[in-house]
All heavy atoms as TSV, in Angstrom:
chain	resi	resn	atom	element	x	y	z
A	1	MET	N	N	131.739	86.816	152.746
A	1	MET	CA	C	131.222	85.630	152.137
A	1	MET	C	C	130.370	84.849	153.146
A	1	MET	O	O	130.739	84.660	154.208
A	1	MET	CB	C	132.384	84.777	151.628
A	1	MET	CG	C	131.921	83.481	151.018
A	1	MET	SD	S	133.210	82.535	150.226
A	1	MET	CE	C	133.954	81.738	151.627
A	2	GLN	N	N	129.245	84.440	152.653
A	2	GLN	CA	C	128.363	83.617	153.435
A	2	GLN	C	C	128.626	82.143	153.125
A	2	GLN	O	O	128.884	81.806	151.960
A	2	GLN	CB	C	126.909	83.914	153.143
A	2	GLN	CG	C	126.505	85.357	153.522
A	2	GLN	CD	C	125.111	85.663	153.038
A	2	GLN	OE1	O	124.756	85.329	151.908
A	2	GLN	NE2	N	124.336	86.313	153.849
A	3	ALA	N	N	128.618	81.258	154.095
A	3	ALA	CA	C	128.804	79.879	153.911
A	3	ALA	C	C	127.844	79.033	154.773
A	3	ALA	O	O	127.487	79.453	155.854
A	3	ALA	CB	C	130.246	79.483	154.226
A	4	ILE	N	N	127.428	77.913	154.216
A	4	ILE	CA	C	126.509	77.040	154.978
A	4	ILE	C	C	127.110	75.645	154.947
A	4	ILE	O	O	127.576	75.174	153.907
A	4	ILE	CB	C	125.186	76.981	154.281
A	4	ILE	CG1	C	124.456	78.352	154.294
A	4	ILE	CG2	C	124.252	75.964	154.959
A	4	ILE	CD1	C	123.238	78.423	153.437
A	5	SER	N	N	127.178	75.019	156.082
A	5	SER	CA	C	127.625	73.629	156.176
A	5	SER	C	C	126.584	72.872	156.981
A	5	SER	O	O	126.199	73.288	158.079
A	5	SER	CB	C	128.988	73.539	156.900
A	5	SER	OG	O	129.372	72.193	157.056
A	6	GLU	N	N	126.108	71.786	156.426
A	6	GLU	CA	C	124.992	71.096	157.046
A	6	GLU	C	C	125.011	69.641	156.671
A	6	GLU	O	O	125.398	69.275	155.565
A	6	GLU	CB	C	123.669	71.715	156.544
A	6	GLU	CG	C	122.484	71.394	157.308
A	6	GLU	CD	C	121.257	72.197	156.831
A	6	GLU	OE1	O	121.460	73.344	156.338
A	6	GLU	OE2	O	120.169	71.667	156.912
A	7	ILE	N	N	124.724	68.780	157.581
A	7	ILE	CA	C	124.577	67.324	157.331
A	7	ILE	C	C	123.092	66.988	157.222
A	7	ILE	O	O	122.349	67.356	158.138
A	7	ILE	CB	C	125.267	66.460	158.382
A	7	ILE	CG1	C	126.773	66.744	158.344
A	7	ILE	CG2	C	125.013	64.979	158.170
A	7	ILE	CD1	C	127.572	65.989	159.369
A	8	ILE	N	N	122.698	66.389	156.145
A	8	ILE	CA	C	121.312	66.100	155.861
A	8	ILE	C	C	121.089	64.635	155.703
A	8	ILE	O	O	121.868	63.965	154.972
A	8	ILE	CB	C	120.839	66.872	154.588
A	8	ILE	CG1	C	121.026	68.376	154.740
A	8	ILE	CG2	C	119.383	66.512	154.240
A	8	ILE	CD1	C	120.825	69.159	153.455
A	9	ASP	N	N	120.103	64.039	156.358
A	9	ASP	CA	C	119.766	62.616	156.185
A	9	ASP	C	C	118.945	62.478	154.940
A	9	ASP	O	O	117.946	63.210	154.748
A	9	ASP	CB	C	118.986	62.129	157.388
A	9	ASP	CG	C	119.839	62.091	158.668
A	9	ASP	OD1	O	121.029	61.739	158.520
A	9	ASP	OD2	O	119.298	62.375	159.751
A	10	LEU	N	N	119.280	61.534	154.111
A	10	LEU	CA	C	118.555	61.330	152.859
A	10	LEU	C	C	117.666	60.073	152.967
A	10	LEU	O	O	118.058	59.118	153.575
A	10	LEU	CB	C	119.553	61.125	151.688
A	10	LEU	CG	C	120.450	62.324	151.380
A	10	LEU	CD1	C	121.466	61.930	150.284
A	10	LEU	CD2	C	119.644	63.491	150.938
A	11	ASP	N	N	116.551	60.106	152.250
A	11	ASP	CA	C	115.688	58.960	152.152
A	11	ASP	C	C	115.807	58.252	150.806
A	11	ASP	O	O	115.255	57.207	150.603
A	11	ASP	CB	C	114.218	59.365	152.364
A	11	ASP	CG	C	113.933	59.750	153.824
A	11	ASP	OD1	O	114.635	59.197	154.719
A	11	ASP	OD2	O	113.070	60.609	154.055
A	12	GLY	N	N	116.486	58.869	149.886
A	12	GLY	CA	C	116.684	58.309	148.518
A	12	GLY	C	C	117.681	59.155	147.777
A	12	GLY	O	O	118.412	59.952	148.374
A	13	PRO	N	N	117.648	59.025	146.464
A	13	PRO	CA	C	118.688	59.681	145.651
A	13	PRO	C	C	118.363	61.164	145.366
A	13	PRO	O	O	119.080	61.774	144.597
A	13	PRO	CB	C	118.731	58.853	144.420
A	13	PRO	CG	C	117.349	58.300	144.255
A	13	PRO	CD	C	116.880	58.062	145.664
A	14	GLU	N	N	117.256	61.705	145.900
A	14	GLU	CA	C	116.891	63.107	145.639
A	14	GLU	C	C	117.157	64.001	146.817
A	14	GLU	O	O	117.001	63.607	147.958
A	14	GLU	CB	C	115.432	63.187	145.252
A	14	GLU	CG	C	115.060	62.523	143.943
A	14	GLU	CD	C	113.601	62.712	143.585
A	14	GLU	OE1	O	112.967	63.639	144.142
A	14	GLU	OE2	O	113.130	61.942	142.703
A	15	LEU	N	N	117.529	65.228	146.502
A	15	LEU	CA	C	117.813	66.237	147.533
A	15	LEU	C	C	117.110	67.528	147.154
A	15	LEU	O	O	117.246	68.024	146.026
A	15	LEU	CB	C	119.298	66.479	147.615
A	15	LEU	CG	C	119.749	67.636	148.515
A	15	LEU	CD1	C	119.408	67.363	150.013
A	15	LEU	CD2	C	121.239	67.910	148.361
A	16	HIS	N	N	116.293	68.066	148.039
A	16	HIS	CA	C	115.613	69.334	147.813
A	16	HIS	C	C	116.071	70.229	148.958
A	16	HIS	O	O	115.978	69.893	150.117
A	16	HIS	CB	C	114.098	69.163	147.893
A	16	HIS	CG	C	113.589	68.221	146.830
A	16	HIS	ND1	N	113.378	68.609	145.529
A	16	HIS	CD2	C	113.248	66.907	146.903
A	16	HIS	CE1	C	112.937	67.562	144.843
A	16	HIS	NE2	N	112.878	66.499	145.650
A	17	TYR	N	N	116.622	71.395	148.609
A	17	TYR	CA	C	117.212	72.256	149.605
A	17	TYR	C	C	116.755	73.681	149.328
A	17	TYR	O	O	116.768	74.182	148.189
A	17	TYR	CB	C	118.731	72.180	149.554
A	17	TYR	CG	C	119.429	72.867	150.702
A	17	TYR	CD1	C	119.547	72.270	151.907
A	17	TYR	CD2	C	119.914	74.161	150.534
A	17	TYR	CE1	C	120.156	72.883	152.983
A	17	TYR	CE2	C	120.514	74.800	151.611
A	17	TYR	CZ	C	120.639	74.140	152.820
A	17	TYR	OH	O	121.220	74.791	153.898
A	18	THR	N	N	116.380	74.395	150.380
A	18	THR	CA	C	115.981	75.799	150.300
A	18	THR	C	C	117.016	76.598	151.061
A	18	THR	O	O	117.291	76.305	152.225
A	18	THR	CB	C	114.574	76.018	150.844
A	18	THR	OG1	O	113.649	75.155	150.182
A	18	THR	CG2	C	114.172	77.477	150.722
A	19	LEU	N	N	117.582	77.605	150.405
A	19	LEU	CA	C	118.572	78.434	151.114
A	19	LEU	C	C	117.877	79.287	152.166
A	19	LEU	O	O	116.694	79.649	152.018
A	19	LEU	CB	C	119.227	79.357	150.086
A	19	LEU	CG	C	120.095	78.629	149.025
A	19	LEU	CD1	C	120.534	79.609	147.937
A	19	LEU	CD2	C	121.298	78.022	149.715
A	20	PRO	N	N	118.523	79.520	153.256
A	20	PRO	CA	C	117.905	80.264	154.346
A	20	PRO	C	C	117.589	81.724	153.900
A	20	PRO	O	O	118.235	82.294	152.984
A	20	PRO	CB	C	118.940	80.259	155.462
A	20	PRO	CG	C	120.236	79.846	154.862
A	20	PRO	CD	C	119.896	79.135	153.563
A	21	GLU	N	N	116.629	82.307	154.563
A	21	GLU	CA	C	116.250	83.681	154.278
A	21	GLU	C	C	117.432	84.602	154.536
A	21	GLU	O	O	118.163	84.418	155.500
A	21	GLU	CB	C	115.053	84.088	155.166
A	21	GLU	CG	C	113.907	84.640	154.420
A	21	GLU	CD	C	112.733	84.992	155.302
A	21	GLU	OE1	O	111.936	84.054	155.515
A	21	GLU	OE2	O	112.636	86.116	155.695
A	22	GLY	N	N	117.637	85.543	153.681
A	22	GLY	CA	C	118.756	86.461	153.798
A	22	GLY	C	C	120.039	86.025	153.104
A	22	GLY	O	O	120.947	86.807	153.014
A	23	PHE	N	N	120.049	84.767	152.654
A	23	PHE	CA	C	121.238	84.296	151.910
A	23	PHE	C	C	121.182	84.868	150.514
A	23	PHE	O	O	120.210	84.599	149.727
A	23	PHE	CB	C	121.275	82.790	151.849
A	23	PHE	CG	C	122.544	82.236	151.285
A	23	PHE	CD1	C	123.608	81.943	152.089
A	23	PHE	CD2	C	122.719	82.042	149.921
A	23	PHE	CE1	C	124.809	81.428	151.614
A	23	PHE	CE2	C	123.887	81.544	149.394
A	23	PHE	CZ	C	124.931	81.249	150.241
A	24	GLU	N	N	122.120	85.717	150.130
A	24	GLU	CA	C	122.059	86.377	148.834
A	24	GLU	C	C	123.288	85.971	148.017
A	24	GLU	O	O	124.412	86.155	148.465
A	24	GLU	CB	C	121.999	87.884	149.019
A	24	GLU	CG	C	120.766	88.346	149.720
A	24	GLU	CD	C	120.695	89.865	149.821
A	24	GLU	OE1	O	121.455	90.563	149.104
A	24	GLU	OE2	O	119.920	90.340	150.638
A	25	ALA	N	N	123.043	85.474	146.839
A	25	ALA	CA	C	124.146	85.108	145.950
A	25	ALA	C	C	123.517	84.900	144.533
A	25	ALA	O	O	122.385	84.446	144.425
A	25	ALA	CB	C	124.816	83.823	146.387
A	26	LYS	N	N	124.273	85.235	143.547
A	26	LYS	CA	C	123.850	84.993	142.157
A	26	LYS	C	C	124.322	83.584	141.682
A	26	LYS	O	O	123.741	82.986	140.832
A	26	LYS	CB	C	124.391	86.043	141.239
A	26	LYS	CG	C	123.920	87.420	141.595
A	26	LYS	CD	C	123.340	88.075	140.414
A	26	LYS	CE	C	122.922	89.483	140.815
A	26	LYS	NZ	N	121.652	89.812	140.468
A	27	ARG	N	N	125.426	83.131	142.281
A	27	ARG	CA	C	125.975	81.802	141.965
A	27	ARG	C	C	126.375	81.172	143.282
A	27	ARG	O	O	126.787	81.819	144.224
A	27	ARG	CB	C	127.229	81.926	141.091
A	27	ARG	CG	C	126.930	82.468	139.733
A	27	ARG	CD	C	128.201	82.656	138.959
A	27	ARG	NE	N	128.827	81.377	138.647
A	27	ARG	CZ	C	130.124	81.227	138.424
A	27	ARG	NH1	N	130.962	82.252	138.463
A	27	ARG	NH2	N	130.612	80.032	138.166
A	28	ILE	N	N	126.229	79.839	143.350
A	28	ILE	CA	C	126.694	79.122	144.507
A	28	ILE	C	C	127.515	77.902	144.025
A	28	ILE	O	O	127.417	77.455	142.885
A	28	ILE	CB	C	125.498	78.622	145.419
A	28	ILE	CG1	C	124.623	77.611	144.666
A	28	ILE	CG2	C	124.723	79.781	145.936
A	28	ILE	CD1	C	123.647	76.898	145.574
A	29	GLN	N	N	128.309	77.375	144.964
A	29	GLN	CA	C	129.061	76.154	144.669
A	29	GLN	C	C	128.483	75.082	145.573
A	29	GLN	O	O	128.413	75.227	146.782
A	29	GLN	CB	C	130.535	76.314	144.929
A	29	GLN	CG	C	131.349	75.072	144.671
A	29	GLN	CD	C	132.809	75.263	144.992
A	29	GLN	OE1	O	133.233	76.288	145.518
A	29	GLN	NE2	N	133.623	74.272	144.625
A	30	LEU	N	N	128.045	73.973	144.990
A	30	LEU	CA	C	127.464	72.880	145.736
A	30	LEU	C	C	128.479	71.699	145.732
A	30	LEU	O	O	128.865	71.225	144.669
A	30	LEU	CB	C	126.142	72.434	145.109
A	30	LEU	CG	C	125.410	71.272	145.768
A	30	LEU	CD1	C	125.044	71.640	147.177
A	30	LEU	CD2	C	124.229	70.873	144.947
A	31	ILE	N	N	128.895	71.261	146.870
A	31	ILE	CA	C	129.806	70.114	147.032
A	31	ILE	C	C	129.087	69.098	147.855
A	31	ILE	O	O	128.684	69.347	148.987
A	31	ILE	CB	C	131.102	70.526	147.695
A	31	ILE	CG1	C	131.823	71.624	146.861
A	31	ILE	CG2	C	132.034	69.334	147.884
A	31	ILE	CD1	C	133.032	72.200	147.554
A	32	ILE	N	N	128.905	67.892	147.332
A	32	ILE	CA	C	128.227	66.835	148.027
A	32	ILE	C	C	129.204	65.747	148.373
A	32	ILE	O	O	129.883	65.183	147.475
A	32	ILE	CB	C	127.057	66.269	147.155
A	32	ILE	CG1	C	126.086	67.393	146.895
A	32	ILE	CG2	C	126.427	65.076	147.862
A	32	ILE	CD1	C	124.963	67.003	145.921
A	33	LEU	N	N	129.327	65.428	149.660
A	33	LEU	CA	C	130.236	64.406	150.148
A	33	LEU	C	C	129.439	63.463	151.082
A	33	LEU	O	O	128.623	63.931	151.857
A	33	LEU	CB	C	131.411	65.002	150.956
A	33	LEU	CG	C	132.266	65.995	150.210
A	33	LEU	CD1	C	133.191	66.710	151.155
A	33	LEU	CD2	C	133.081	65.270	149.157
A	34	PRO	N	N	129.739	62.185	151.080
A	34	PRO	CA	C	129.071	61.304	152.039
A	34	PRO	C	C	129.589	61.570	153.447
A	34	PRO	O	O	130.795	61.753	153.636
A	34	PRO	CB	C	129.464	59.885	151.597
A	34	PRO	CG	C	130.702	60.074	150.742
A	34	PRO	CD	C	130.644	61.449	150.169
A	35	ALA	N	N	128.701	61.641	154.388
A	35	ALA	CA	C	129.063	61.916	155.805
A	35	ALA	C	C	128.974	60.670	156.660
A	35	ALA	O	O	129.145	60.743	157.872
A	35	ALA	CB	C	128.188	63.033	156.361
A	36	ASP	N	N	128.686	59.502	156.050
A	36	ASP	CA	C	128.506	58.288	156.866
A	36	ASP	C	C	129.672	57.337	156.735
A	36	ASP	O	O	129.499	56.179	156.964
A	36	ASP	CB	C	127.204	57.595	156.470
A	36	ASP	CG	C	127.097	57.335	155.004
A	36	ASP	OD1	O	128.024	57.700	154.251
A	36	ASP	OD2	O	126.080	56.772	154.553
A	37	GLY	N	N	130.841	57.859	156.411
A	37	GLY	CA	C	132.034	56.986	156.328
A	37	GLY	C	C	132.560	56.667	157.734
A	37	GLY	O	O	131.977	57.097	158.783
A	38	PRO	N	N	133.651	55.981	157.833
A	38	PRO	CA	C	134.202	55.673	159.170
A	38	PRO	C	C	134.593	56.942	159.893
A	38	PRO	O	O	135.130	57.890	159.273
A	38	PRO	CB	C	135.412	54.808	158.863
A	38	PRO	CG	C	135.735	55.030	157.413
A	38	PRO	CD	C	134.464	55.438	156.769
A	39	GLU	N	N	134.273	57.025	161.173
A	39	GLU	CA	C	134.568	58.234	161.940
A	39	GLU	C	C	136.059	58.486	162.116
A	39	GLU	O	O	136.525	59.607	161.896
A	39	GLU	CB	C	133.933	58.154	163.311
A	39	GLU	CG	C	132.374	58.213	163.248
A	39	GLU	CD	C	131.747	58.230	164.590
A	39	GLU	OE1	O	132.431	58.535	165.568
A	39	GLU	OE2	O	130.593	57.895	164.636
A	40	ASN	N	N	136.822	57.456	162.394
A	40	ASN	CA	C	138.284	57.600	162.520
A	40	ASN	C	C	138.906	56.514	161.669
A	40	ASN	O	O	139.133	55.417	162.123
A	40	ASN	CB	C	138.726	57.417	163.988
A	40	ASN	CG	C	138.212	58.542	164.906
A	40	ASN	OD1	O	138.231	59.684	164.448
A	40	ASN	ND2	N	137.769	58.207	166.075
A	41	PRO	N	N	139.229	56.863	160.380
A	41	PRO	CA	C	139.851	55.862	159.549
A	41	PRO	C	C	141.189	55.458	160.136
A	41	PRO	O	O	141.887	56.238	160.750
A	41	PRO	CB	C	140.024	56.544	158.231
A	41	PRO	CG	C	139.942	58.008	158.510
A	41	PRO	CD	C	139.137	58.166	159.783
A	42	PRO	N	N	141.570	54.173	159.974
A	42	PRO	CA	C	142.832	53.710	160.503
A	42	PRO	C	C	144.004	54.455	159.855
A	42	PRO	O	O	143.970	54.710	158.620
A	42	PRO	CB	C	142.902	52.222	160.114
A	42	PRO	CG	C	141.904	52.082	159.025
A	42	PRO	CD	C	140.862	53.156	159.197
A	43	LYS	N	N	144.962	54.831	160.692
A	43	LYS	CA	C	146.098	55.604	160.175
A	43	LYS	C	C	147.239	54.587	159.891
A	43	LYS	O	O	147.438	53.686	160.638
A	43	LYS	CB	C	146.600	56.627	161.205
A	43	LYS	CG	C	145.578	57.706	161.408
A	43	LYS	CD	C	146.105	58.702	162.444
A	43	LYS	CE	C	145.071	59.756	162.673
A	43	LYS	NZ	N	145.562	60.733	163.679
A	44	LYS	N	N	147.962	54.878	158.811
A	44	LYS	CA	C	149.078	54.037	158.440
A	44	LYS	C	C	150.257	54.379	159.357
A	44	LYS	O	O	150.430	55.521	159.750
A	44	LYS	CB	C	149.514	54.241	157.036
A	44	LYS	CG	C	148.492	53.774	155.991
A	44	LYS	CD	C	148.981	54.007	154.610
A	44	LYS	CE	C	148.013	53.512	153.595
A	44	LYS	NZ	N	148.450	53.786	152.210
A	45	ASN	N	N	151.032	53.391	159.743
A	45	ASN	CA	C	152.243	53.622	160.531
A	45	ASN	C	C	153.266	54.138	159.559
A	45	ASN	O	O	153.905	53.363	158.819
A	45	ASN	CB	C	152.683	52.358	161.233
A	45	ASN	CG	C	153.877	52.606	162.139
A	45	ASN	OD1	O	154.562	53.553	161.966
A	45	ASN	ND2	N	154.001	51.707	163.111
A	46	ARG	N	N	153.517	55.463	159.554
A	46	ARG	CA	C	154.405	56.074	158.579
A	46	ARG	C	C	155.862	55.661	158.790
A	46	ARG	O	O	156.569	55.486	157.820
A	46	ARG	CB	C	154.277	57.600	158.648
A	46	ARG	CG	C	152.921	58.051	158.139
A	46	ARG	CD	C	152.714	59.526	158.299
A	46	ARG	NE	N	153.824	60.303	157.944
A	46	ARG	CZ	C	153.946	61.586	158.172
A	46	ARG	NH1	N	153.024	62.207	158.803
A	46	ARG	NH2	N	155.026	62.251	157.828
A	47	ILE	N	N	156.264	55.509	160.007
A	47	ILE	CA	C	157.635	55.074	160.256
A	47	ILE	C	C	157.874	53.650	159.761
A	47	ILE	O	O	158.881	53.379	159.084
A	47	ILE	CB	C	157.977	55.190	161.760
A	47	ILE	CG1	C	157.876	56.607	162.285
A	47	ILE	CG2	C	159.339	54.630	162.054
A	47	ILE	CD1	C	158.828	57.579	161.621
A	48	GLN	N	N	156.900	52.793	160.031
A	48	GLN	CA	C	157.067	51.398	159.630
A	48	GLN	C	C	157.109	51.280	158.104
A	48	GLN	O	O	157.792	50.459	157.511
A	48	GLN	CB	C	155.952	50.548	160.139
A	48	GLN	CG	C	156.135	49.069	160.061
A	48	GLN	CD	C	155.066	48.265	160.800
A	48	GLN	OE1	O	153.990	48.739	160.961
A	48	GLN	NE2	N	155.425	47.079	161.184
A	49	SER	N	N	156.348	52.177	157.384
A	49	SER	CA	C	156.382	52.135	155.940
A	49	SER	C	C	157.695	52.564	155.351
A	49	SER	O	O	157.951	52.296	154.160
A	49	SER	CB	C	155.227	52.999	155.386
A	49	SER	OG	O	155.489	54.369	155.601
A	50	LEU	N	N	158.531	53.228	156.125
A	50	LEU	CA	C	159.856	53.661	155.651
A	50	LEU	C	C	160.947	52.616	155.825
A	50	LEU	O	O	162.041	52.737	155.342
A	50	LEU	CB	C	160.309	54.913	156.404
A	50	LEU	CG	C	159.488	56.180	156.163
A	50	LEU	CD1	C	159.947	57.299	157.096
A	50	LEU	CD2	C	159.586	56.600	154.713
A	51	ARG	N	N	160.592	51.501	156.544
A	51	ARG	CA	C	161.540	50.470	156.831
A	51	ARG	C	C	162.203	49.943	155.531
A	51	ARG	O	O	161.553	49.650	154.574
A	51	ARG	CB	C	160.854	49.301	157.529
A	51	ARG	CG	C	161.810	48.266	158.038
A	51	ARG	CD	C	161.086	47.393	158.999
A	51	ARG	NE	N	160.567	48.230	160.092
A	51	ARG	CZ	C	160.308	47.833	161.285
A	51	ARG	NH1	N	160.496	46.587	161.657
A	51	ARG	NH2	N	159.837	48.658	162.209
A	52	GLY	N	N	163.487	49.924	155.543
A	52	GLY	CA	C	164.264	49.422	154.417
A	52	GLY	C	C	164.657	50.472	153.428
A	52	GLY	O	O	165.493	50.292	152.559
A	53	SER	N	N	164.094	51.710	153.580
A	53	SER	CA	C	164.440	52.784	152.639
A	53	SER	C	C	165.710	53.541	153.035
A	53	SER	O	O	166.335	54.212	152.275
A	53	SER	CB	C	163.300	53.764	152.426
A	53	SER	OG	O	163.003	54.384	153.649
A	54	VAL	N	N	166.086	53.396	154.332
A	54	VAL	CA	C	167.333	54.009	154.851
A	54	VAL	C	C	168.219	52.887	155.348
A	54	VAL	O	O	167.808	52.071	156.147
A	54	VAL	CB	C	167.054	55.010	156.009
A	54	VAL	CG1	C	168.312	55.632	156.512
A	54	VAL	CG2	C	166.078	56.083	155.572
A	55	THR	N	N	169.474	52.838	154.832
A	55	THR	CA	C	170.387	51.765	155.236
A	55	THR	C	C	171.723	52.324	155.630
A	55	THR	O	O	172.049	53.507	155.477
A	55	THR	CB	C	170.576	50.807	154.025
A	55	THR	OG1	O	171.090	51.522	152.936
A	55	THR	CG2	C	169.254	50.168	153.606
A	56	GLY	N	N	172.565	51.467	156.164
A	56	GLY	CA	C	173.913	51.788	156.491
A	56	GLY	C	C	174.064	52.717	157.629
A	56	GLY	O	O	173.319	52.686	158.580
A	57	ALA	N	N	175.062	53.610	157.543
A	57	ALA	CA	C	175.373	54.570	158.592
A	57	ALA	C	C	174.205	55.549	158.875
A	57	ALA	O	O	173.909	55.881	160.030
A	57	ALA	CB	C	176.645	55.370	158.255
A	58	ALA	N	N	173.479	55.912	157.785
A	58	ALA	CA	C	172.349	56.795	158.019
A	58	ALA	C	C	171.242	56.121	158.849
A	58	ALA	O	O	170.668	56.765	159.697
A	58	ALA	CB	C	171.776	57.206	156.633
A	59	ALA	N	N	171.031	54.851	158.601
A	59	ALA	CA	C	170.046	54.111	159.356
A	59	ALA	C	C	170.447	53.971	160.824
A	59	ALA	O	O	169.636	54.135	161.747
A	59	ALA	CB	C	169.814	52.686	158.797
A	60	THR	N	N	171.718	53.733	161.060
A	60	THR	CA	C	172.228	53.596	162.450
A	60	THR	C	C	172.083	54.914	163.184
A	60	THR	O	O	171.665	55.007	164.318
A	60	THR	CB	C	173.697	53.151	162.447
A	60	THR	OG1	O	173.746	51.917	161.691
A	60	THR	CG2	C	174.223	52.907	163.833
A	61	SER	N	N	172.437	55.981	162.475
A	61	SER	CA	C	172.357	57.329	163.068
A	61	SER	C	C	170.889	57.710	163.375
A	61	SER	O	O	170.592	58.245	164.464
A	61	SER	CB	C	172.974	58.369	162.139
A	61	SER	OG	O	172.744	59.651	162.585
A	62	LEU	N	N	170.032	57.418	162.451
A	62	LEU	CA	C	168.615	57.699	162.645
A	62	LEU	C	C	168.015	56.888	163.786
A	62	LEU	O	O	167.277	57.398	164.614
A	62	LEU	CB	C	167.839	57.451	161.369
A	62	LEU	CG	C	166.340	57.665	161.419
A	62	LEU	CD1	C	166.021	59.109	161.767
A	62	LEU	CD2	C	165.668	57.325	160.087
A	63	ALA	N	N	168.381	55.624	163.906
A	63	ALA	CA	C	167.891	54.768	164.950
A	63	ALA	C	C	168.339	55.293	166.322
A	63	ALA	O	O	167.586	55.328	167.286
A	63	ALA	CB	C	168.340	53.326	164.759
A	64	ALA	N	N	169.614	55.713	166.399
A	64	ALA	CA	C	170.123	56.281	167.666
A	64	ALA	C	C	169.393	57.546	168.030
A	64	ALA	O	O	169.043	57.775	169.184
A	64	ALA	CB	C	171.643	56.499	167.542
A	65	HIS	N	N	169.154	58.394	167.012
A	65	HIS	CA	C	168.428	59.643	167.280
A	65	HIS	C	C	166.991	59.378	167.763
A	65	HIS	O	O	166.542	59.995	168.738
A	65	HIS	CB	C	168.410	60.503	165.979
A	65	HIS	CG	C	167.518	61.713	166.109
A	65	HIS	ND1	N	167.869	62.818	166.922
A	65	HIS	CD2	C	166.313	61.988	165.613
A	65	HIS	CE1	C	166.882	63.665	166.819
A	65	HIS	NE2	N	165.957	63.236	166.052
A	66	LEU	N	N	166.301	58.460	167.119
A	66	LEU	CA	C	164.940	58.094	167.528
A	66	LEU	C	C	164.901	57.522	168.956
A	66	LEU	O	O	164.012	57.834	169.740
A	66	LEU	CB	C	164.310	57.121	166.543
A	66	LEU	CG	C	163.986	57.665	165.187
A	66	LEU	CD1	C	163.473	56.560	164.233
A	66	LEU	CD2	C	162.942	58.744	165.280
A	67	GLN	N	N	165.899	56.709	169.277
A	67	GLN	CA	C	165.949	56.142	170.626
A	67	GLN	C	C	166.175	57.259	171.658
A	67	GLN	O	O	165.577	57.258	172.713
A	67	GLN	CB	C	167.054	55.111	170.707
A	67	GLN	CG	C	167.063	54.339	172.043
A	67	GLN	CD	C	165.788	53.607	172.268
A	67	GLN	OE1	O	165.265	52.917	171.343
A	67	GLN	NE2	N	165.207	53.693	173.428
A	68	ALA	N	N	167.033	58.241	171.319
A	68	ALA	CA	C	167.267	59.373	172.228
A	68	ALA	C	C	166.044	60.207	172.429
A	68	ALA	O	O	165.718	60.588	173.550
A	68	ALA	CB	C	168.390	60.206	171.698
A	69	VAL	N	N	165.291	60.426	171.348
A	69	VAL	CA	C	164.049	61.195	171.454
A	69	VAL	C	C	163.048	60.451	172.323
A	69	VAL	O	O	162.369	61.014	173.168
A	69	VAL	CB	C	163.509	61.527	170.047
A	69	VAL	CG1	C	162.097	62.056	170.140
A	69	VAL	CG2	C	164.408	62.461	169.332
A	70	ARG	N	N	162.917	59.154	172.096
A	70	ARG	CA	C	161.990	58.339	172.888
A	70	ARG	C	C	162.354	58.392	174.377
A	70	ARG	O	O	161.467	58.401	175.228
A	70	ARG	CB	C	161.963	56.898	172.380
A	70	ARG	CG	C	161.274	56.711	171.078
A	70	ARG	CD	C	161.254	55.232	170.667
A	70	ARG	NE	N	160.713	55.075	169.318
A	70	ARG	CZ	C	161.287	54.387	168.388
A	70	ARG	NH1	N	162.442	53.731	168.627
A	70	ARG	NH2	N	160.766	54.302	167.185
A	71	ASN	N	N	163.635	58.327	174.663
A	71	ASN	CA	C	164.072	58.349	176.092
A	71	ASN	C	C	163.725	59.687	176.735
A	71	ASN	O	O	163.543	59.717	177.944
A	71	ASN	CB	C	165.549	58.058	176.186
A	71	ASN	CG	C	165.875	56.600	175.815
A	71	ASN	OD1	O	164.999	55.722	175.903
A	71	ASN	ND2	N	167.077	56.340	175.486
A	72	GLU	N	N	163.649	60.771	176.003
A	72	GLU	CA	C	163.310	62.084	176.528
A	72	GLU	C	C	161.857	62.082	177.019
A	72	GLU	O	O	161.555	62.806	177.946
A	72	GLU	CB	C	163.541	63.164	175.488
A	72	GLU	CG	C	164.973	63.444	175.236
A	72	GLU	CD	C	165.178	64.509	174.156
A	72	GLU	OE1	O	164.160	65.142	173.782
A	72	GLU	OE2	O	166.306	64.689	173.699
A	73	TRP	N	N	161.010	61.339	176.360
A	73	TRP	CA	C	159.602	61.314	176.746
A	73	TRP	C	C	159.424	60.534	178.012
A	73	TRP	O	O	158.593	60.550	178.782
A	73	TRP	CB	C	158.736	60.721	175.609
A	73	TRP	CG	C	158.656	61.647	174.478
A	73	TRP	CD1	C	159.486	61.684	173.426
A	73	TRP	CD2	C	157.764	62.727	174.262
A	73	TRP	NE1	N	159.132	62.672	172.514
A	73	TRP	CE2	C	158.069	63.336	173.056
A	73	TRP	CE3	C	156.736	63.322	175.034
A	73	TRP	CZ2	C	157.403	64.418	172.554
A	73	TRP	CZ3	C	156.031	64.354	174.495
A	73	TRP	CH2	C	156.389	64.930	173.281
């Protein structure tokens, strides 16, 4: 299978593209995605988002385990 990945600068809402010589296919799939979004989107703190979902003895056990793992580093 041949594949092409390329970032193209646009001047307007039109795109004209010529497939390279030697590219042979009867059908192609064209996927257009914006490439000018944030380079490193902010990541959510997954542990903090779990706060309050574990309670009681399970929470105490998990907190102790996490502290032990942190101490190993």
